[in-house]
C-alpha positions as CSV (number, residue, x, y, z in Angstrom):
1,M,-0.1,0.2,0.0
2,I,0.9,3.7,-0.5
3,G,3.3,5.2,2.6
4,L,5.4,8.3,3.2
5,K,9.0,8.1,3.8
6,I,10.5,10.6,5.7
7,N,13.9,10.7,7.1
8,K,14.2,10.4,11.1
9,K,15.2,14.0,11.4
10,N,11.9,15.3,10.5
11,A,9.9,12.5,11.5
12,E,7.9,13.2,14.4
13,R,7.0,16.6,13.2
14,L,5.3,14.8,9.9
15,R,3.5,12.3,12.7
16,R,2.0,15.4,14.2
17,F,1.2,16.6,11.0
18,M,-0.7,13.4,9.7
19,V,-2.5,13.1,12.9
20,K,-3.9,16.6,13.1
21,H,-5.3,16.1,9.5
22,D,-6.3,12.7,9.7
23,L,-3.5,11.6,7.3
24,F,-2.4,8.9,9.2
25,N,-3.9,5.9,8.9
26,P,-4.2,4.0,12.0
27,Q,-5.2,0.4,10.9
28,Y,-1.7,-0.1,9.8
29,K,2.0,0.0,12.0
30,I,4.5,2.6,11.3
31,L,7.5,0.8,9.7
32,K,11.3,2.0,10.7
33,S,14.2,1.2,8.9
34,K,18.0,2.5,9.4
35,D,17.7,5.8,8.3
36,F,14.0,6.2,7.2
37,I,10.2,5.9,9.0
38,Y,7.3,5.0,6.8
39,F,3.7,6.5,7.5
40,P,1.2,4.6,6.2
41,I,-1.5,7.2,4.3
42,S,-5.4,7.4,4.8
43,Q,-6.5,7.7,1.4
44,R,-10.0,10.0,2.8
45,D,-7.7,12.8,3.4
46,S,-5.0,12.6,0.2
47,S,-5.6,16.1,-0.5
48,Y,-2.5,17.1,2.1
49,I,-0.1,14.5,0.5
50,E,1.6,17.0,-2.1
51,D,1.6,19.7,0.5
52,V,3.5,17.3,2.8
53,R,6.1,16.1,0.0
54,R,6.8,19.7,-0.4
55,L,7.0,21.1,3.4
56,Y,8.6,17.9,4.9
57,G,10.5,16.6,2.0
58,A,8.6,13.5,2.2
59,E,8.2,10.8,-0.7
60,I,5.8,8.3,-1.9
61,A,6.5,4.5,-1.4
62,E,4.6,1.5,-1.6
63,V,5.6,-0.3,1.6
64,D,4.5,-3.8,3.0
65,F,2.6,-2.2,6.3
66,E,1.7,-4.6,9.1
67,R,-2.0,-4.3,10.4
68,S,-2.4,-2.8,13.8
69,P,-5.0,-2.5,16.5
70,K,-7.0,0.5,15.4
71,I,-6.2,3.7,17.2
72,Q,-9.1,6.7,16.8
73,S,-8.1,9.7,15.2
74,Y,-9.2,13.3,16.4
75,R,-12.4,13.7,14.4
76,E,-13.6,10.0,14.9
77,I,-13.6,10.6,18.6
78,L,-15.3,13.9,18.1
79,A,-17.3,12.3,15.5
80,K,-18.5,10.3,18.3
81,R,-18.7,12.9,21.5
82,L,-20.5,15.4,19.0
83,G,-22.3,13.8,16.5
84,D,-21.4,14.0,12.9
85,A,-23.8,16.8,12.5
86,T,-22.2,19.1,15.1
87,L,-18.8,19.2,13.6
88,S,-17.8,22.0,11.8
89,N,-14.4,23.5,10.3
90,A,-13.7,25.2,13.7
91,T,-14.1,22.1,15.9
92,K,-12.1,19.9,13.0
93,R,-9.2,22.4,13.2
94,Y,-6.7,23.5,15.5
95,D,-3.3,25.2,15.6
96,L,-0.3,23.5,17.2
97,L,2.7,25.6,18.6
98,G,5.0,22.9,19.7
99,N,3.4,22.4,23.1
100,I,0.3,24.6,22.8
101,A,-2.7,23.9,20.8
102,V,-4.9,26.8,19.4
103,I,-8.4,26.0,19.2
104,D,-11.5,28.5,17.4
105,S,-14.4,28.4,20.0
106,D,-16.7,31.1,21.6
107,D,-18.7,27.8,23.4
108,S,-16.0,27.6,26.9
109,S,-18.1,24.0,27.4
110,L,-17.6,22.7,23.7
111,A,-13.9,24.1,24.0
112,R,-13.3,21.8,27.1
113,R,-14.6,19.2,25.1
114,L,-12.3,19.7,22.2
115,A,-9.2,20.3,24.4
116,K,-9.7,17.0,26.0
117,T,-9.8,15.1,22.5
118,I,-6.4,16.8,21.5
119,M,-5.0,16.0,24.6
120,E,-5.9,12.7,23.8
121,V,-4.6,12.2,20.6
122,N,-1.6,14.4,20.9
123,K,0.7,13.4,23.7
124,N,2.9,16.5,23.3
125,V,0.6,19.2,24.0
126,S,0.7,20.1,27.5
127,T,-1.8,23.2,27.2
128,V,-4.7,24.1,25.4
129,I,-6.1,27.5,24.6
130,R,-8.7,29.4,22.9
131,K,-9.2,32.4,20.4
132,G,-10.6,35.4,22.3
133,G,-11.2,37.6,18.9
134,A,-9.9,38.4,15.6
135,V,-6.1,39.7,15.4
136,S,-5.6,43.6,16.0
137,G,-3.6,46.4,16.6
138,L,-0.2,47.8,15.4
139,Y,1.0,44.5,16.3
140,R,-1.6,42.1,15.1
141,T,-2.0,40.5,18.5
142,R,-5.1,38.7,20.0
143,K,-6.6,37.6,23.2
144,Y,-6.4,33.9,24.2
145,Y,-8.4,32.4,27.0
146,Y,-6.7,29.4,28.9
147,V,-9.1,25.7,28.5
148,M,-7.1,23.2,29.6
149,G,-3.9,21.7,30.8
150,K,-0.9,23.5,32.4
151,R,-1.8,27.4,32.5
152,N,0.8,28.5,30.1
153,Y,1.1,30.5,27.2
154,I,5.0,30.5,26.4
155,A,5.1,28.3,23.1
156,V,8.1,26.4,22.1
157,Y,7.6,25.5,18.2
158,K,9.8,23.5,16.0
159,E,9.7,24.0,12.3
160,N,12.1,23.1,9.4
161,G,15.1,22.5,11.7
162,A,14.7,25.7,13.8
163,T,13.3,26.4,17.2
164,F,11.0,29.6,18.4
165,R,9.8,30.6,21.7
166,F,7.7,33.2,22.1
167,D,4.6,34.5,24.2
168,V,1.5,33.9,21.8
169,R,-0.4,36.8,23.8
170,K,2.3,39.5,22.7
171,V,3.5,38.6,19.0
172,F,1.6,37.4,16.1
173,F,2.8,33.9,14.7
174,S,1.1,31.7,11.9
175,P,2.1,28.0,11.7
176,R,0.1,28.0,8.7
177,L,2.8,30.0,6.7
178,A,5.5,27.1,7.3
179,Y,5.6,26.1,4.0
180,E,5.9,29.8,2.6
181,R,9.4,30.0,5.2
182,K,10.6,26.9,3.6
183,R,10.0,28.1,-0.2
184,I,11.7,31.0,0.7
185,S,14.8,29.9,2.4
186,E,15.4,27.1,-0.3
187,A,15.0,30.0,-3.1
188,A,17.5,32.2,-1.5
189,G,21.0,31.8,-2.7
190,D,24.0,31.5,-0.8
191,G,25.7,35.0,0.1
192,E,22.8,37.0,0.0
193,N,22.1,40.2,1.3
194,V,18.3,39.6,2.6
195,M,16.1,41.5,4.4
196,V,12.9,40.6,6.0
197,M,10.3,43.2,7.2
198,F,7.8,42.7,9.7
199,A,10.1,39.9,11.3
200,G,8.3,39.2,14.3
201,V,9.9,36.5,16.3
202,G,12.4,35.6,13.5
203,P,10.6,32.6,11.8
204,F,11.7,33.8,7.9
205,A,15.0,35.4,9.0
206,I,16.3,32.6,11.2
207,E,15.0,29.8,8.8
208,I,17.0,31.6,5.7
209,A,19.9,32.4,8.0
210,K,19.9,28.3,9.1
211,A,19.6,27.5,5.3
212,H,22.4,29.6,4.0
213,R,25.1,30.8,6.5
214,S,27.2,32.4,4.4
215,S,24.4,34.8,3.8
216,N,23.6,38.1,5.6
217,V,19.8,38.6,7.3
218,V,18.6,41.7,8.7
219,A,15.3,41.6,10.4
220,V,13.1,44.6,11.1
221,E,10.6,44.5,13.6
222,L,8.6,47.4,15.6
223,N,6.7,45.1,18.7
224,K,9.4,45.0,21.4
225,Y,8.0,41.7,22.6
226,A,8.4,40.2,19.6
227,Y,12.0,42.1,19.2
228,S,13.1,40.8,22.4
229,Y,11.8,37.0,21.6
230,M,13.7,37.4,18.3
231,L,17.3,38.0,19.6
232,E,16.3,34.8,21.8
233,N,15.6,32.8,18.9
234,I,18.7,34.1,17.2
235,R,20.8,32.5,20.3
236,L,18.6,29.5,20.7
237,N,19.2,28.5,16.8
238,R,23.2,29.5,17.1
239,L,23.4,31.9,14.5
240,E,25.7,34.6,13.8
241,N,24.6,35.6,10.5
242,V,20.9,37.2,11.0
243,V,20.9,41.0,12.5
244,A,17.7,42.0,14.3
245,V,16.7,45.7,14.2
246,H,13.8,47.3,16.8
247,G,12.2,50.0,14.6
248,D,9.9,50.9,11.9
249,V,10.6,49.8,8.5
250,R,10.2,52.7,6.9
251,K,13.3,54.6,9.2
252,V,15.5,51.6,8.7
253,A,15.4,51.5,5.4
254,N,17.3,54.9,5.3
255,N,20.4,53.0,7.2
256,Y,20.0,50.2,4.4
257,K,20.1,51.9,1.1
258,G,20.8,49.5,-1.9
259,F,21.4,46.6,0.8
260,A,19.2,43.5,-0.2
261,D,19.4,40.8,-2.8
262,R,16.1,39.5,-1.5
263,I,13.5,41.5,0.7
264,V,10.6,39.3,2.1
265,M,7.3,41.6,3.6
266,P,5.3,39.0,5.6
267,L,2.8,41.9,6.4
268,P,-0.4,41.2,4.3
269,K,-2.6,43.8,5.5
270,S,-0.6,47.2,4.8
271,S,2.3,45.9,2.9
272,S,1.7,48.2,-0.3
273,A,2.7,51.1,2.5
274,F,5.9,50.2,2.3
275,L,6.8,49.7,-1.0
276,E,8.8,53.0,-1.0
277,S,11.6,51.2,1.6
278,V,11.5,48.5,-0.6
279,E,13.0,51.0,-3.3
280,K,15.3,52.4,-1.2
281,V,16.6,48.9,0.3
282,A,16.6,46.8,-2.7
283,R,19.9,46.5,-5.4
284,N,19.4,46.2,-9.0
285,G,17.9,42.8,-9.7
286,C,16.3,42.4,-6.2
287,I,13.9,39.6,-5.4
288,V,10.9,40.8,-3.6
289,H,8.4,38.5,-1.9
290,Y,5.0,40.6,-1.4
291,Y,2.2,39.1,0.9
292,T,-1.0,41.0,0.9
293,F,-4.7,39.9,1.5
294,G,-7.4,41.0,-1.3
295,S,-10.4,39.5,-2.7
296,A,-10.3,35.8,-3.8
297,K,-11.1,36.3,-7.2
298,S,-8.8,39.2,-8.3
299,A,-6.4,39.2,-5.5
300,V,-3.2,38.4,-7.7
301,A,-4.2,40.7,-10.6
302,D,-5.0,43.5,-8.3
303,S,-1.4,43.1,-6.5
304,K,0.5,42.9,-9.7
305,R,-1.4,45.8,-10.8
306,L,-0.2,48.0,-8.0
307,I,3.1,47.0,-7.6
308,R,3.6,47.5,-11.4
309,N,2.2,51.2,-11.3
310,F,4.0,52.1,-8.3
311,F,7.4,51.5,-10.0
312,S,6.8,52.5,-13.3
313,D,6.2,55.9,-11.9
314,R,9.9,55.6,-10.4
315,N,11.1,54.4,-13.6
316,K,11.7,50.8,-12.0
317,K,11.1,48.0,-14.5
318,V,8.9,44.9,-12.7
319,K,9.3,41.2,-13.9
320,F,6.6,38.8,-12.0
321,I,8.1,35.5,-11.7
322,G,6.0,33.7,-9.1
323,D,2.5,33.9,-7.0
324,R,0.2,31.8,-5.2
325,V,-2.5,31.7,-2.9
326,V,-1.1,31.3,0.5
327,R,-4.5,30.5,2.8
328,P,-8.0,31.7,2.6
329,Y,-8.5,34.7,5.3
330,S,-12.3,34.4,5.3
331,A,-15.0,33.6,2.8
332,E,-14.5,36.2,0.6
333,E,-10.8,37.0,1.0
334,V,-7.4,35.3,0.7
335,E,-3.8,35.7,1.4
336,V,-1.5,35.8,-1.8
337,V,2.2,36.2,-2.2
338,I,3.8,37.9,-5.2
339,D,7.3,37.3,-6.1
340,F,8.9,39.9,-8.4
341,K,12.0,41.2,-9.5
342,L,12.9,44.7,-9.2
343,S,15.3,46.5,-11.5
344,D,16.5,49.7,-13.0
345,G,16.9,48.9,-16.5
346,K,20.6,48.8,-16.5
347,A,23.0,45.8,-17.1
348,R,22.1,43.5,-14.4
349,I,25.1,43.4,-11.3
350,S,26.0,39.8,-10.1
351,H,25.5,39.6,-6.5
352,P,28.2,36.7,-4.7
353,G,26.0,33.6,-4.1
354,R,23.3,34.1,-6.7
355,T,22.3,31.1,-7.9
356,Q,20.7,30.7,-11.6
357,K,17.6,30.7,-10.6
358,D,15.5,33.6,-9.0
359,I,13.5,31.8,-6.8
């Protein structure tokens, strides 16, 4: 039967993802070899397989799995406890931040039932909290309420070989951007100068720096709490090629004119307000990863038009080299990323470490 083959280093993270999304087939035993782990796949959730392959480096393999006693999944337990008709997207999904699980439920009684189930199927979760409203404010934070387990709000989260520690109440962090962080860290070249605007606790910056030790990464963050945790995370990951800067991107940009071979802009609510800073910081031929929210029908086209018009007024050339829908944000809105190259029209400048591929 079909299974997922993964190296042992990434096996536990993949297992947690598979259990969470009901991708793991509990009717069969996990198979182990000297260097690899083989997980049986549940065919009913095969839509996740391609993402898993890209995100964790897993491979599809034909494996002769042994049958095992059936272990119920999160959804199966919920279906029995709540009834199929009661299940909704809110009850089926939760965000996993290492030791902390985050659920989305306004019903405190239901939240406790969900929390109990989560802790039953995921033994690494020691705390369950629930969202107390939407992301808001300058620092894009939200309220959380304790539900079950240890009364703790400090997450220790591992992703793509890096470790992050932060207080979920004081900073913005989305585990749903894990694939984007891996994609861009793989796209970056050795020896590049990279600026990450709105860096938060450092996930984009740290994962790029960890993958490319010869690169110079500057990470800018306005939130003093996120900046403090970013400094801690840089030390935690033993990196010497990341400079954390506390301040407003628009002011910091003046100190880094013509610095960047690559710029990352993970502030989807207002990235367009910082395109002038991009112009200051970018070298000729700079690659920009621009995140934004927009209409599910026209976000990509609208964003490209805005970017092209902004830079054409400044005699800059824009070459679009990629775009994708990152995630749905609401029923009518999505988050998208636009990858583009910014040029002044002169002969291309050669930068140390720039690979042949642009992204």
